[in-house]
N, C-alpha and C positions, 0 to 999 in steps of 0.2 A: 411921945416917942422921940428919941434923940435922932437928929438928922445926920445921916452918914456924910462924911466929907469925901465926895467923889474924886477929889484930886489927890487923895493921900497916897495911893499906889504910884501914880505918875511922879509925884514929888520924891518919893523914896527912890525911884529909878533914876531921876535926875541927879540926886545926891550921890548915887553910885557911879555917876559919870556918863550915863546914857543921855544923848542930846535929843534924839527924835524918837519918841515913844508913841506907837500907834495902838489902837484897840481894834479887835477883830471879833465878829460874831456872825452867826448865820440865822436864817429863818426858814422854816419849812421842812424840818427833819421828820416831823410826825405825820404829815398829810398823806392821803391815799393817792393824790393827784397833783400834778404840776411840778415845776422845777424847784430845786433848792437854791436859795439865794444866800450870798454872804457879802459882807461889807468890811472895809478897813478904813479907819479914820485917824488922821494925824492932826490934832488940834493945836492952835497956838497956846502957849502957856497961860493958864488962868483965864482962858476965854470964858465969857459969861453966857451961859445958855439957860435961861430961866425955865425951871420945871423939868430939867432933864432927869430922866430915870429910866429904868428898865422898860423897854417898849411895851411889854405885856401889862404894865401897871398904868399905862396912859390911855386916854381915849383916842379913837382914830383922829379926831379933829386936832388934838394936841400933838399927836405924832406928825401930822401933816405940817403943822406950823414949825415944829422943831426940825423936820426934814429939810425945809428951806433954810432955816437958820444955820444948821450944821454945815450944809454945802456952801453957804455964803462965807462962813467964818473959818472953815477948815483950811489948814496949810495944804492938805491933800486928802482926797477921799476916792474910793473906788467901790463899785458894786459889781459882783460877778454871779454867775449861776451855772448849775449843772443840770442837764436835762433829765427827764424821767427815764429815757432809754439807758443813759449811762448809770443812773442809780440802780436800775434793774440788772445791768451787766456787771456791776461791782458790788457795792453795798452802801448803805446810807452813811456809815461812819467814814468810809473812804471818800464819798461824795462831799461830806462836810469838810474834811481836811483839804481836799483839792480846791473847793470853792474859796475857802479862807486863805489858803496859800496864794491862789491866783489874785485875790484882792490885795494881799500884802505886796505881792510882786508889782502890782499896777500903780502903787503909790510913787509919786515923784514930788519932792525928794524921797528917797528910800529911807525907811525907819531903821534905826540900829537896834531896836527891840520891839517886839510885838507882844501885847498882852492879849491872850486868847481866852475867850469864855469857855468854861467847862473844865474837865479834868483829863481830857484825852488829847493827844497830839499826833496820833497816827492810826490809820486803819490798815486793812490788808493791802490796799492798792495805792494809797496816798498818805502823805504825812506833812506836818508843818516843818519845813526845812530852814526857815529863817530863824535867827536868834529870837527866842520867845520864852514866855512863861505862861502856864495855864493858870486860870483864876476861876475857882468854883464860885458860882453866882456872881460872876464878874460884871454882868450888866447892872447889878445893884451896888457894886463896890468901886467901879472904875468909870470915870467920866468918858474916857475914850471908847471903852467897850459899850457903854450905854448909848453913845452916839452911833456906833456901828450897828447896834441892835435896831435902832430906829431906821437907819437907811435901809438895812436888809428887810425889815418888816414892811415898811411902806412900799418899797420896790416890789416885793412879792405880792402884797395885797393888790397893787395896781395891775400887776400881771394877771392875777387870778380874776380880776374884774374884766379884763380883756378876754380871758378864756371863757368867762360866763356868757359873753356875747357870741362866741363861736359855738359853744355847747350849752345852750340855755336850759336844756332839760335837766342838768345836774345841779342847778342853783348854786354855782360856785361863788357867786357874789355874797351868799349868806354864810357859808361855812368855810370858804377859802380852801376847800379840798380836804379839810380835817375829817377824821373818822367819826362824824356825828351819826346819830340814829337816822336822821333824814337822808344823809348822804348814802348810807347803806341801803335804805329803802329805794332810792333812785337808782343805785347801782344794780340792785336786784331786778328792778323794772326794765332798765335800758341796757344793762351790761356795761363793760368798761369802754371808754373812749380813748383816742390816741394819747392823751396826756395822763392817763391813769398809770400808776406804778404797778405793774403786774405782780411784782414780788411782794407787794403789800396787801394783796387781795385774798389772802387765804381764808378769811372769814366768810366769804361769799358762798 
Protein backbone atom coordinates (compact mmCIF):
# COMPACT_ATOMS: atom_id res chain seq x y z
CA UNK A 1 0.00 0.00 0.00
CA UNK A 2 1.41 3.38 -1.01
CA UNK A 3 2.44 5.62 1.86
CA UNK A 4 0.57 8.93 1.98
CA UNK A 5 2.81 12.01 1.98
CA UNK A 6 1.45 13.74 5.06
CA UNK A 7 3.20 17.01 4.17
CA UNK A 8 1.43 17.38 0.81
CA UNK A 9 -1.41 19.61 2.05
CA UNK A 10 0.90 21.83 4.07
CA UNK A 11 3.27 22.25 1.12
CA UNK A 12 0.39 23.23 -1.15
CA UNK A 13 -0.66 25.90 1.38
CA UNK A 14 2.90 27.25 1.62
CA UNK A 15 3.04 27.48 -2.17
CA UNK A 16 -0.12 29.59 -2.04
CA UNK A 17 1.68 32.02 0.25
CA UNK A 18 0.54 30.91 3.70
CA UNK A 19 3.47 31.01 6.12
CA UNK A 20 2.15 29.38 9.29
CA UNK A 21 -0.24 26.48 8.72
CA UNK A 22 -1.59 24.64 11.75
CA UNK A 23 -3.64 21.49 12.07
CA UNK A 24 -6.62 21.09 14.36
CA UNK A 25 -8.58 18.07 15.54
CA UNK A 26 -10.72 16.93 18.46
CA UNK A 27 -11.21 13.79 20.52
CA UNK A 28 -14.23 12.64 22.45
CA UNK A 29 -17.22 13.62 20.32
CA UNK A 30 -18.84 10.20 20.65
CA UNK A 31 -18.53 9.24 24.35
CA UNK A 32 -21.39 9.23 26.83
CA UNK A 33 -19.17 10.80 29.50
CA UNK A 34 -16.39 13.29 29.96
CA UNK A 35 -15.17 16.47 28.35
CA UNK A 36 -14.46 16.91 24.66
CA UNK A 37 -10.83 17.77 23.91
CA UNK A 38 -9.30 19.61 20.96
CA UNK A 39 -5.75 20.43 19.94
CA UNK A 40 -4.02 22.68 17.44
CA UNK A 41 -0.43 22.18 16.32
CA UNK A 42 1.92 24.37 14.30
CA UNK A 43 4.92 22.29 13.22
CA UNK A 44 8.25 23.47 11.83
CA UNK A 45 8.48 22.79 8.12
CA UNK A 46 9.37 19.19 7.30
CA UNK A 47 9.74 18.20 10.97
CA UNK A 48 10.46 14.48 11.30
CA UNK A 49 8.01 12.61 13.48
CA UNK A 50 8.55 8.89 12.95
CA UNK A 51 5.37 6.84 12.61
CA UNK A 52 3.01 9.81 12.78
CA UNK A 53 -0.51 8.86 11.68
CA UNK A 54 -4.15 9.25 12.62
CA UNK A 55 -4.25 8.69 16.40
CA UNK A 56 -6.93 6.00 16.02
CA UNK A 57 -4.50 3.86 14.00
CA UNK A 58 -1.72 3.95 16.62
CA UNK A 59 -1.21 1.95 19.78
CA UNK A 60 -1.53 3.83 23.08
CA UNK A 61 2.22 3.38 23.65
CA UNK A 62 3.06 4.89 20.23
CA UNK A 63 0.65 7.79 20.85
CA UNK A 64 2.36 8.53 24.16
CA UNK A 65 5.80 8.60 22.49
CA UNK A 66 4.58 10.88 19.70
CA UNK A 67 2.76 13.11 22.21
CA UNK A 68 6.11 14.07 23.75
CA UNK A 69 7.88 14.38 20.38
CA UNK A 70 5.16 16.64 18.97
CA UNK A 71 5.21 18.95 21.97
CA UNK A 72 9.02 19.08 21.90
CA UNK A 73 9.25 19.85 18.18
CA UNK A 74 6.20 22.05 17.58
CA UNK A 75 6.57 25.77 16.97
CA UNK A 76 3.34 26.08 18.98
CA UNK A 77 0.70 23.71 20.34
CA UNK A 78 -2.43 24.02 22.46
CA UNK A 79 -4.98 21.67 24.01
CA UNK A 80 -8.44 22.82 25.10
CA UNK A 81 -11.62 21.18 26.35
CA UNK A 82 -15.36 21.72 26.68
CA UNK A 83 -17.05 20.28 29.75
CA UNK A 84 -20.02 17.86 29.68
CA UNK A 85 -22.37 20.50 31.10
CA UNK A 86 -21.70 22.79 28.15
CA UNK A 87 -22.10 19.93 25.66
CA UNK A 88 -25.54 19.28 27.16
CA UNK A 89 -26.43 22.98 27.13
CA UNK A 90 -25.51 23.43 23.44
CA UNK A 91 -24.79 20.46 21.18
CA UNK A 92 -21.79 18.29 20.36
CA UNK A 93 -21.07 19.94 17.00
CA UNK A 94 -20.96 23.38 18.62
CA UNK A 95 -18.73 21.99 21.37
CA UNK A 96 -16.35 20.60 18.75
CA UNK A 97 -16.16 23.93 16.95
CA UNK A 98 -15.69 25.91 20.16
CA UNK A 99 -12.89 23.67 21.43
CA UNK A 100 -11.04 23.71 18.10
CA UNK A 101 -11.34 27.48 17.71
CA UNK A 102 -10.07 27.98 21.27
CA UNK A 103 -7.08 25.74 20.49
CA UNK A 104 -6.29 27.75 17.34
CA UNK A 105 -6.64 31.00 19.28
CA UNK A 106 -4.19 29.75 21.91
CA UNK A 107 -1.32 29.28 19.44
CA UNK A 108 1.53 31.77 19.55
CA UNK A 109 2.67 32.64 16.97
CA UNK A 110 -0.80 32.72 15.47
CA UNK A 111 -1.30 30.65 12.31
CA UNK A 112 -2.46 32.33 9.11
CA UNK A 113 -4.35 29.18 8.06
CA UNK A 114 -5.83 26.27 10.00
CA UNK A 115 -6.44 22.84 8.50
CA UNK A 116 -9.44 21.44 10.38
CA UNK A 117 -10.33 17.76 10.43
CA UNK A 118 -13.77 16.88 9.09
CA UNK A 119 -16.29 18.53 6.79
CA UNK A 120 -17.99 20.93 9.23
CA UNK A 121 -16.87 24.35 10.40
CA UNK A 122 -19.87 25.57 12.40
CA UNK A 123 -22.59 24.42 14.74
CA UNK A 124 -25.61 26.23 16.11
CA UNK A 125 -23.68 27.98 18.89
CA UNK A 126 -20.03 28.09 17.70
CA UNK A 127 -17.96 28.17 14.53
CA UNK A 128 -14.38 28.13 13.27
CA UNK A 129 -13.76 31.83 12.71
CA UNK A 130 -10.04 31.77 11.88
CA UNK A 131 -9.01 31.43 8.23
CA UNK A 132 -9.33 27.71 7.66
CA UNK A 133 -9.98 24.77 5.39
CA UNK A 134 -11.86 21.62 6.35
CA UNK A 135 -10.17 18.35 5.39
CA UNK A 136 -12.18 15.13 5.33
CA UNK A 137 -10.12 12.33 6.91
CA UNK A 138 -7.57 15.03 7.63
CA UNK A 139 -5.84 13.03 10.34
CA UNK A 140 -4.79 10.56 7.61
CA UNK A 141 -3.83 13.24 5.07
CA UNK A 142 -2.19 16.12 6.96
CA UNK A 143 0.83 15.90 9.26
CA UNK A 144 -0.43 18.86 11.30
CA UNK A 145 -3.92 17.43 11.79
CA UNK A 146 -2.43 14.01 12.64
CA UNK A 147 -0.24 15.68 15.28
CA UNK A 148 -3.25 17.53 16.70
CA UNK A 149 -5.28 14.31 16.80
CA UNK A 150 -2.59 12.68 18.94
CA UNK A 151 -2.38 15.57 21.41
CA UNK A 152 -6.17 15.65 21.75
CA UNK A 153 -6.52 11.86 22.08
CA UNK A 154 -3.72 11.39 24.63
CA UNK A 155 -4.90 14.38 26.68
CA UNK A 156 -8.45 13.05 26.79
CA UNK A 157 -7.39 9.50 27.61
CA UNK A 158 -5.31 10.77 30.53
CA UNK A 159 -8.26 12.81 31.76
CA UNK A 160 -10.58 9.78 31.57
CA UNK A 161 -8.06 7.74 33.56
CA UNK A 162 -8.25 10.42 36.27
CA UNK A 163 -12.05 10.25 36.11
CA UNK A 164 -11.79 6.46 36.53
CA UNK A 165 -10.16 7.04 39.91
CA UNK A 166 -12.93 9.43 40.93
CA UNK A 167 -15.75 7.19 39.68
CA UNK A 168 -14.28 3.66 39.70
CA UNK A 169 -17.65 1.91 39.34
CA UNK A 170 -17.90 2.98 35.67
CA UNK A 171 -14.55 1.49 34.54
CA UNK A 172 -13.69 4.60 32.51
CA UNK A 173 -10.10 3.37 32.20
CA UNK A 174 -11.39 0.56 29.96
CA UNK A 175 -13.78 2.32 27.58
CA UNK A 176 -12.88 6.02 28.07
CA UNK A 177 -16.57 6.90 28.27
CA UNK A 178 -17.50 5.50 24.84
CA UNK A 179 -20.88 3.76 24.41
CA UNK A 180 -19.72 0.16 24.85
CA UNK A 181 -22.01 -2.62 26.01
CA UNK A 182 -20.18 -2.72 29.35
CA UNK A 183 -20.56 1.02 29.84
CA UNK A 184 -24.32 0.77 29.29
CA UNK A 185 -24.48 -2.12 31.78
CA UNK A 186 -22.73 -0.03 34.43
CA UNK A 187 -24.93 2.98 33.68
CA UNK A 188 -28.04 0.90 34.18
CA UNK A 189 -26.61 -0.45 37.41
CA UNK A 190 -25.38 2.83 38.94
CA UNK A 191 -27.13 5.61 37.01
CA UNK A 192 -25.21 8.59 35.59
CA UNK A 193 -22.44 10.37 37.47
CA UNK A 194 -21.60 14.10 37.31
CA UNK A 195 -19.45 13.76 34.17
CA UNK A 196 -22.04 11.88 32.10
CA UNK A 197 -23.55 13.80 29.21
CA UNK A 198 -27.24 13.72 29.97
CA UNK A 199 -28.16 14.57 26.37
CA UNK A 200 -26.38 11.38 25.22
CA UNK A 201 -28.23 8.97 27.50
CA UNK A 202 -31.49 8.41 25.64
CA UNK A 203 -30.83 4.65 25.31
CA UNK A 204 -30.99 4.05 29.07
